[in-house]
Structures are given as C-alpha cells and as structure tokens.
C-alpha positions in Angstrom: 52.7 102.2 128.4 50.8 99.7 130.6 53.1 98.0 133.0 56.2 99.8 131.7 55.7 103.2 133.2 52.2 103.1 134.7 50.1 100.9 136.9 46.6 101.0 138.4 45.6 100.1 141.9 42.0 98.7 142.2 39.8 99.5 145.3 40.6 96.0 146.7 44.4 96.7 146.5 45.1 94.6 143.3 47.8 96.2 141.2 47.3 95.9 137.4 49.1 97.4 134.5 46.3 99.7 133.4 42.5 99.8 133.8 42.0 97.8 130.6 43.3 94.7 132.6 40.7 95.2 135.3 38.8 91.9 134.7 41.8 89.9 133.5 42.8 88.0 136.8 45.9 86.4 135.2 47.3 89.9 134.7 46.9 91.2 138.3 50.4 91.8 139.6 49.8 91.5 143.3 48.0 93.2 146.1 49.3 96.2 148.1 47.6 94.9 151.3 49.9 91.8 151.1 53.1 93.2 149.4 54.8 96.5 149.0 54.1 98.3 145.7 57.8 98.6 145.1 58.1 94.7 145.1 55.1 94.3 142.9 56.4 96.9 140.4 60.0 95.6 140.4 59.6 91.8 140.8 56.2 90.6 139.8 56.0 88.4 136.7 53.1 90.4 135.2 55.0 93.6 135.1 58.2 91.8 134.1 56.5 90.2 131.1 55.1 93.5 129.9 58.5 95.3 130.3 60.4 92.5 128.5 57.9 92.3 125.6 59.1 93.6 122.3 56.3 94.5 119.9 58.7 93.6 117.0 58.2 90.0 117.9 54.4 90.0 117.7 52.9 86.9 116.2 49.9 86.7 113.9 49.2 89.3 111.3 51.1 92.0 113.2 54.4 90.2 112.5 54.2 91.2 108.8 52.2 94.4 109.1 53.9 97.6 107.8 52.2 99.6 110.6 53.6 97.7 113.6 56.3 100.3 114.2 53.6 102.9 114.7 51.0 101.1 116.6 53.3 98.6 118.5 50.4 96.1 118.6 48.1 98.6 120.2 46.5 97.4 123.5 48.1 94.5 125.3 45.0 94.0 127.4 42.9 93.6 124.3 45.3 91.1 122.9 45.3 89.2 126.2 41.5 89.1 126.2 41.3 88.0 122.6 44.2 85.5 122.4 44.9 84.8 126.1 48.4 86.3 125.7 50.0 89.5 124.7 52.3 88.1 122.0 49.7 87.4 119.4 48.0 90.2 117.4 46.3 92.1 116.2 44.3 94.0 118.8 40.7 93.2 117.8 40.2 97.0 117.2 43.1 97.2 114.7 42.1 99.3 111.8 44.9 97.9 109.6 43.4 94.4 110.1 40.0 95.6 109.0 41.4 97.2 105.8 43.5 94.1 105.0 40.4 91.8 105.3 38.1 94.1 103.4 40.5 95.3 100.7 
C-alpha cells in the first residue's frame, strides 16, 4: 500500500508514496539529496498521514458503501487529485459509484 510499505524515488530524488503521486507536489515526502531516506520514511508528514489513515473513516459516498471493506477506498492518489485530500471518496474510477449513479 502506498506510503505504508512502499515508496518511489523520482529521478530528481523526491520520495513519493507511489508513482501515482508523481505530479502531486503536496504529496512529495522529501528529497534523498537533502535528507536520509530513513528520516523521510519514518518522520515525514506525507508518509505519516498515509500510515495513520483508516479507510473506515472515508468521507463521501465511501462512508456508507458496502464495498469499502474490500476496496479500502481504492487509490489515495486518485482521491488526492480529485478532492485535494485522501479522506474523501470515492476514487473517480470506482465501479460501485458508477453502478449507484446509474442504477
């Protein structure tokens, strides 16, 4: 899971939770040319927020969706891109959202 057990280092040294966060500057954790990866991984607010996030507390339609235990809100980068935070759902590619709207 992005930021919980993986990270990605961009060519310029920026550390991000996964490649899906590539263009989301607010979600870049730090830069390995300026800080040790260990510090970024352990202490940076970006990774801390992702580790502390509990999908059971998702806001929006996800909060009442019967599928949230399976999907866990899907992609946090997609939620960050769509809503400017990871706490609101659904992921714009959510199939359950599609079926609820078009049912």
